[in-house]
C-alpha positions as CSV (number, residue, x, y, z in Angstrom):
1,X,2.8,14.7,9.2
2,X,2.0,14.5,5.3
3,X,2.9,11.0,3.6
4,X,5.4,11.4,0.7
5,X,6.2,9.5,-1.8
6,X,8.9,8.0,-3.8
7,X,9.6,5.7,-6.3
8,X,11.8,3.1,-7.3
9,X,12.9,0.6,-9.7
10,X,16.0,-1.0,-8.1
11,X,15.3,-0.3,-4.2
12,X,18.6,2.2,-4.3
13,X,17.7,4.9,-6.4
14,X,14.1,7.1,-5.3
15,X,12.5,9.3,-7.4
16,X,10.2,11.9,-5.2
17,X,7.2,13.0,-6.6
18,X,4.3,14.6,-5.0
19,X,3.2,14.8,-1.4
20,X,0.7,11.9,-1.5
21,X,-1.5,13.0,1.9
22,X,-1.6,16.5,3.2
23,X,-3.3,16.8,6.7
24,X,-6.1,19.6,7.1
25,X,-9.6,17.8,6.5
26,X,-12.0,17.0,9.3
27,X,-10.4,13.7,9.5
28,X,-6.9,14.2,9.1
29,X,-6.8,18.2,10.6
30,X,-3.7,17.3,12.7
31,X,-1.6,14.7,10.9
32,X,-1.9,11.8,8.3
33,X,-0.2,9.2,10.1
34,X,0.6,6.1,9.3
35,X,-0.6,3.2,7.3
36,X,-0.9,0.8,4.4
37,X,-1.2,0.9,0.6
38,X,-3.2,-1.7,-2.2
39,X,-3.9,-2.3,-4.8
40,X,-7.2,-3.1,-6.0
41,X,-9.7,-2.9,-9.1
42,X,-6.6,-1.0,-10.7
43,X,-6.5,1.6,-8.3
44,X,-4.4,2.4,-5.5
45,X,-5.5,2.8,-1.9
46,X,-4.3,4.1,0.9
47,X,-5.8,3.4,4.3
48,X,-4.2,6.0,7.5
49,X,-4.7,6.9,10.6
50,X,-5.9,10.5,10.4
51,X,-5.2,12.6,14.2
52,X,-7.1,15.0,15.5
53,X,-5.9,16.6,18.4
54,X,-8.6,18.1,20.0
55,X,-7.6,19.5,23.5
56,X,-5.2,17.0,24.1
57,X,-4.6,13.6,26.2
58,X,-7.9,11.7,26.1
59,X,-9.7,13.8,23.7
60,X,-7.6,13.2,21.1
61,X,-9.1,11.1,18.2
62,X,-7.3,8.8,15.6
63,X,-9.2,7.3,13.0
64,X,-8.5,5.3,10.1
65,X,-9.1,6.9,6.8
66,X,-9.1,5.9,3.2
67,X,-7.5,7.6,0.0
68,X,-7.5,6.2,-3.4
69,X,-5.6,6.9,-6.9
70,X,-6.3,6.4,-10.9
71,X,-2.9,7.3,-11.6
72,X,-0.8,6.4,-8.2
73,X,0.0,10.2,-7.7
74,X,-2.9,12.3,-6.9
75,X,-5.6,10.6,-4.2
76,X,-8.9,11.2,-3.5
77,X,-9.7,11.0,0.0
78,X,-13.0,9.1,1.0
79,X,-12.5,10.1,4.4
80,X,-12.9,8.3,7.9
81,X,-13.5,4.4,7.4
82,X,-13.1,2.6,10.9
83,X,-14.0,5.4,13.7
84,X,-14.8,5.1,17.4
85,X,-18.4,3.8,16.6
86,X,-16.3,0.6,15.4
87,X,-14.1,0.1,18.7
88,X,-15.0,-2.4,20.6
89,X,-15.8,-1.2,24.6
90,X,-13.0,-1.0,26.7
91,X,-10.9,0.3,24.0
92,X,-9.1,4.0,23.6
93,X,-10.2,6.0,20.9
94,X,-7.0,8.4,21.7
95,X,-4.7,5.3,21.2
96,X,-6.1,3.6,17.5
97,X,-3.4,3.9,14.8
98,X,-1.3,2.2,11.9
99,X,-4.0,0.3,9.7
100,X,-2.3,-3.1,7.8
101,X,-4.4,-4.1,5.2
102,X,-4.4,-7.6,2.7
103,X,-6.8,-9.7,1.1
104,X,-7.1,-13.0,1.8
105,X,-10.5,-15.0,0.2
106,X,-13.7,-12.7,-0.6
107,X,-12.4,-10.4,2.6
108,X,-10.2,-7.5,3.0
109,X,-8.7,-7.9,6.6
110,X,-6.9,-5.0,8.5
111,X,-5.0,-5.2,12.1
112,X,-4.8,-1.9,13.8
113,X,-2.4,-1.3,17.1
114,X,-5.2,-0.1,20.1
115,X,-4.8,-0.1,23.6
116,X,-7.2,-0.9,26.4
117,X,-8.6,2.0,28.6
118,X,-7.0,0.0,31.7
119,X,-4.7,-1.6,29.9
120,X,-1.5,-2.1,27.5
121,X,-1.0,-2.6,24.1
122,X,-3.0,-4.8,21.7
123,X,-4.0,-5.5,18.2
124,X,-7.4,-5.3,16.5
125,X,-8.5,-6.9,13.6
126,X,-11.4,-5.6,10.7
127,X,-12.8,-7.3,7.9
128,X,-14.4,-5.4,5.1
129,X,-15.7,-6.6,1.4
130,X,-15.1,-3.4,0.1
131,X,-12.5,-1.3,1.8
132,X,-15.2,1.5,3.0
133,X,-17.5,-0.3,5.3
134,X,-15.3,-2.9,7.9
135,X,-16.9,-5.2,10.7
136,X,-14.6,-5.7,13.8
137,X,-13.7,-9.5,13.8
138,X,-11.6,-10.1,17.1
139,X,-8.8,-9.1,19.7
140,X,-5.7,-10.5,17.4
141,X,-3.8,-11.7,20.4
142,X,-6.2,-11.5,23.1
143,X,-3.6,-10.1,26.1
144,X,-1.8,-6.9,26.6
145,X,1.7,-5.9,25.0
146,X,4.7,-5.7,27.8
147,X,4.9,-2.4,26.7
148,X,2.7,0.4,27.2
149,X,1.6,0.7,23.4
150,X,1.9,-1.3,20.2
151,X,2.2,0.4,17.1
152,X,2.3,-0.7,13.3
153,X,1.6,-4.1,12.8
154,X,2.5,-5.6,9.8
155,X,1.2,-8.9,8.8
156,X,2.2,-11.8,6.1
157,X,0.9,-14.2,5.6
158,X,2.6,-16.4,2.4
159,X,5.9,-16.4,4.7
160,X,3.6,-16.7,7.7
161,X,4.9,-13.8,10.5
162,X,3.4,-10.6,12.4
163,X,5.5,-7.8,13.4
164,X,5.0,-5.1,15.9
165,X,6.2,-2.6,18.0
166,X,6.5,-2.0,21.9
167,X,7.1,1.3,23.4
168,X,8.2,1.1,27.2
169,X,8.3,-2.4,27.3
170,X,11.0,-4.1,30.3
171,X,14.0,-5.5,29.0
172,X,14.7,-8.9,28.8
173,X,17.7,-10.7,30.1
174,X,19.5,-8.0,28.0
175,X,17.6,-8.4,25.4
176,X,15.2,-5.6,23.8
177,X,17.3,-2.6,25.5
178,X,16.1,-0.3,23.7
179,X,12.4,1.0,25.4
180,X,10.7,1.2,21.5
181,X,11.5,-2.3,19.9
182,X,10.0,-4.4,17.5
183,X,9.2,-7.8,17.7
184,X,8.9,-11.0,14.8
185,X,6.3,-13.9,15.6
186,X,5.7,-16.6,13.3
187,X,2.4,-18.2,13.0
188,X,-0.9,-17.8,11.4
189,X,-4.3,-15.8,11.6
190,X,-6.9,-18.4,12.2
191,X,-9.9,-16.3,10.4
192,X,-12.4,-18.6,11.6
193,X,-12.0,-16.9,15.3
194,X,-9.5,-14.0,14.6
195,X,-7.0,-15.3,16.4
196,X,-3.0,-15.0,15.5
197,X,-1.6,-18.5,16.9
198,X,2.2,-17.9,17.4
199,X,4.7,-20.5,17.0
200,X,8.3,-18.3,18.1
201,X,9.3,-15.0,18.5
202,X,12.4,-12.8,18.8
203,X,13.3,-8.9,18.1
204,X,14.0,-7.3,14.7
205,X,16.5,-5.8,14.9
206,X,19.3,-5.7,17.6
207,X,20.7,-1.8,17.4
208,X,20.1,1.1,18.3
209,X,18.0,2.4,15.6
210,X,15.2,0.0,14.1
211,X,11.6,0.7,14.7
212,X,8.4,0.5,12.6
213,X,9.3,-2.2,10.0
214,X,6.8,-2.9,7.0
215,X,6.5,-5.7,4.3
216,X,6.0,-4.5,0.8
217,X,2.7,-6.4,-0.8
218,X,4.2,-8.7,-3.3
219,X,7.4,-9.4,-2.0
220,X,9.0,-9.9,0.7
221,X,11.0,-6.8,0.9
222,X,10.7,-5.0,4.8
223,X,11.9,-1.2,5.1
224,X,11.6,0.0,8.7
225,X,12.2,3.6,10.1
226,X,16.6,3.9,11.4
227,X,15.5,6.1,14.4
228,X,14.3,5.8,17.3
229,X,11.9,7.7,19.9
230,X,13.3,9.6,23.1
231,X,16.8,9.9,22.0
232,X,18.6,13.4,20.9
233,X,18.6,13.0,17.0
234,X,21.4,15.2,15.3
235,X,20.3,15.2,11.9
236,X,18.1,18.3,11.8
237,X,21.0,20.2,11.3
238,X,22.5,17.9,8.3
239,X,19.3,18.9,6.9
240,X,17.3,16.2,6.9
241,X,14.3,14.5,9.5
242,X,15.3,11.0,9.9
243,X,15.9,7.8,7.4
244,X,14.8,4.7,6.7
245,X,16.4,1.6,6.5
246,X,18.2,-0.2,3.5
247,X,15.7,-3.0,2.0
248,X,15.9,-5.9,3.4
249,X,14.8,-9.4,1.6
250,X,13.4,-11.4,4.3
251,X,11.9,-15.3,4.4
252,X,11.5,-17.2,7.6
253,X,14.0,-20.1,8.3
254,X,15.5,-22.6,11.2
255,X,12.3,-21.0,12.9
256,X,13.3,-17.4,12.8
257,X,13.0,-14.2,10.6
258,X,15.8,-13.9,8.3
259,X,17.0,-10.6,6.6
260,X,19.0,-9.5,3.9
261,X,20.1,-6.4,2.5
262,X,19.1,-5.2,-0.9
263,X,21.2,-2.7,-2.5
264,X,22.2,-2.0,-6.6
265,X,26.3,-2.3,-5.7
266,X,29.3,-3.1,-8.0
267,X,32.3,-4.8,-6.3
268,X,35.5,-2.4,-6.4
269,X,38.2,-4.0,-4.2
270,X,38.6,-7.7,-2.7
271,X,41.9,-8.8,-0.7
272,X,42.9,-11.7,1.3
273,X,43.4,-10.7,5.3
274,X,46.5,-12.0,6.7
275,X,45.9,-10.4,10.2
276,X,45.4,-7.1,9.4
277,X,43.8,-4.6,6.8
278,X,43.5,-0.7,6.1
279,X,41.0,0.5,3.8
280,X,38.9,3.9,2.9
281,X,35.0,4.1,3.4
282,X,32.4,6.0,3.7
283,X,29.8,4.7,2.2
284,X,29.2,1.1,0.5
285,X,29.0,-2.4,1.6
286,X,31.8,-4.5,3.1
287,X,31.7,-8.3,2.9
288,X,34.1,-10.4,5.4
289,X,33.7,-14.2,5.0
290,X,36.0,-16.1,7.4
291,X,37.0,-19.6,7.9
292,X,36.9,-20.9,11.6
293,X,37.2,-17.4,12.8
294,X,38.8,-17.0,16.4
295,X,39.2,-13.1,16.5
296,X,37.3,-10.2,15.0
297,X,37.5,-6.3,15.0
298,X,36.8,-4.0,12.5
299,X,36.9,0.0,13.2
300,X,35.0,1.8,10.9
301,X,34.5,6.1,10.1
302,X,37.6,6.2,11.8
303,X,39.8,9.2,11.9
304,X,42.0,8.1,14.5
305,X,40.2,10.1,17.6
306,X,36.9,8.6,16.4
307,X,35.7,5.5,15.4
308,X,32.9,3.3,15.3
309,X,34.1,-0.2,16.5
310,X,32.3,-3.7,15.8
311,X,34.0,-6.9,17.6
312,X,33.8,-10.9,18.5
313,X,33.8,-11.3,22.2
314,X,32.5,-14.2,23.9
315,X,30.1,-15.7,20.8
316,X,28.7,-12.5,20.6
317,X,29.1,-9.3,17.6
318,X,29.1,-6.0,20.1
319,X,28.6,-2.8,18.6
320,X,30.3,0.6,19.7
321,X,29.1,4.0,18.8
322,X,30.4,5.8,22.0
323,X,33.2,7.5,19.9
324,X,31.6,7.4,16.7
325,X,31.4,11.7,16.6
326,X,28.3,13.1,18.1
327,X,26.5,11.6,20.9
328,X,23.3,9.7,21.1
329,X,22.0,8.9,24.2
330,X,18.1,8.6,25.0
331,X,15.6,7.2,28.0
332,X,17.9,4.2,28.4
333,X,19.8,4.1,31.8
334,X,21.3,0.4,31.7
335,X,25.0,0.1,31.3
336,X,25.1,-0.7,27.3
337,X,23.2,1.8,26.5
338,X,25.0,4.6,28.5
339,X,28.2,3.1,27.3
340,X,27.1,3.3,23.2
341,X,26.7,-0.8,23.1
342,X,24.8,-3.3,21.4
343,X,24.8,-6.7,21.1
344,X,23.7,-9.9,18.9
345,X,24.3,-13.2,18.1
346,X,26.7,-14.8,16.4
347,X,26.1,-17.9,14.6
348,X,29.5,-19.3,15.0
349,X,29.8,-21.2,12.1
350,X,32.6,-22.8,10.4
351,X,31.9,-20.4,7.4
352,X,30.8,-17.3,8.6
353,X,29.5,-14.3,6.1
354,X,29.5,-10.3,7.5
355,X,27.5,-8.0,5.9
356,X,28.2,-4.2,6.8
357,X,26.1,-1.5,5.0
358,X,27.1,1.5,5.1
359,X,26.0,5.3,4.5
360,X,26.9,9.0,5.7
361,X,25.0,8.5,9.0
362,X,24.2,4.7,9.5
363,X,25.8,1.9,9.7
364,X,24.2,-2.0,9.0
365,X,24.9,-5.4,9.9
366,X,24.2,-8.9,8.6
367,X,25.2,-12.0,9.8
368,X,23.1,-15.5,9.5
369,X,19.4,-13.5,8.8
370,X,20.2,-11.5,12.1
371,X,20.3,-7.4,11.7
372,X,21.9,-4.5,14.1
373,X,21.2,-1.6,13.0
374,X,22.4,2.4,14.5
375,X,22.6,5.5,13.2
376,X,26.0,7.1,13.4
377,X,27.2,11.0,13.1
378,X,30.7,10.7,12.7
379,X,33.2,14.0,11.6
380,X,33.3,14.6,7.8
381,X,36.7,13.2,7.4
382,X,36.3,9.9,9.4
383,X,36.2,7.6,6.2
384,X,39.5,5.3,7.9
385,X,38.8,1.4,8.2
386,X,40.8,-1.0,10.3
387,X,40.1,-4.6,10.1
388,X,41.7,-7.5,12.5
389,X,41.1,-11.3,12.2
390,X,42.1,-14.1,13.2
391,X,41.0,-17.2,10.9
392,X,41.4,-20.1,8.9
393,X,41.0,-17.9,6.1
394,X,39.3,-14.8,5.3
395,X,38.2,-12.9,2.3
396,X,37.7,-8.7,2.3
397,X,35.0,-6.8,-0.1
398,X,34.0,-3.7,-0.7
399,X,31.5,-2.6,-3.4
400,X,30.0,0.8,-3.9
401,X,26.5,1.9,-4.0
402,X,25.9,2.2,-8.3
403,X,23.8,5.9,-7.9
404,X,22.5,7.4,-11.1
405,X,22.8,10.6,-12.6
């Protein structure tokens, strides 16, 4: 595993830069795993997990490493800065990864996913004066996670939320059907105790495919991995290995995490919907604004035989990819998962705005700050769209993504 590097001035068009981190040193000879970046003293610093496979199993070592760059392109490694000796007693050195770093007061602070040797996932808090020498502070939550391991913690102090992924967690009353999923928790870290004081929690994304979201420093923009563990991933035949979500503006509203897509796009078509509407869309942004919505169903990426559907049923958005194209399946055995179904609450407000961001192999659905994201692998000729609506009034808009030459 390497660190790729891309740069953008609009979060839609990206330019590839040289690889930032390549494994091979003693501290990361088998992989440069996830981490974070921070600007300090005019330099770009990367803190990441070095993976050392050894003989596998309990002999694996995951350590936190540091690299710096004067120009943001060429990086010099400093080796291990938080290793096995900085782990508190009883925590596994083979499951210790994904550092997230920020500056608060006179210290840099870092949260790292960890696991109790005889327990489940935890998040550990460290502090440092110089990014090189770190001191353990506390176990951030102080209790085992619902799943076997936590990954990719993310903390935004300004907005007041903590994100973390849980592996192999049980479903909760029909929610969190993905065995690997991501939670948000509102609240703040008490730096005097090293504990996170939680106010509320929820699910980051209701779809099949969203994991490991991270927030950019300086702007409340979030990007996640648009795939999922323990599933077949058909993308290899198309020449790519997974993808990322559309960037999302985030805020805390009404006590929960709200997300909205950030896409450089240009409106190209709009129409009033009286019952039914047909269009052709493969990539783009669809917006439907309805007053007193009573019925809604949309088929996307359709060629008649194959299609992806979203419908409003009993106050829920019900997403169905069972006929999208190439089948995607995983370890989940509940009826919804086996039938290609995911559900998201609908606001059921008088005025509803539904936004759908479509790419060649993905659908991301936004309504009232909630999101449902999933990959799809339809045939190349599947570009039809069929919308059926019953409402007092309804406006349909299509915007094309602005791609620069």
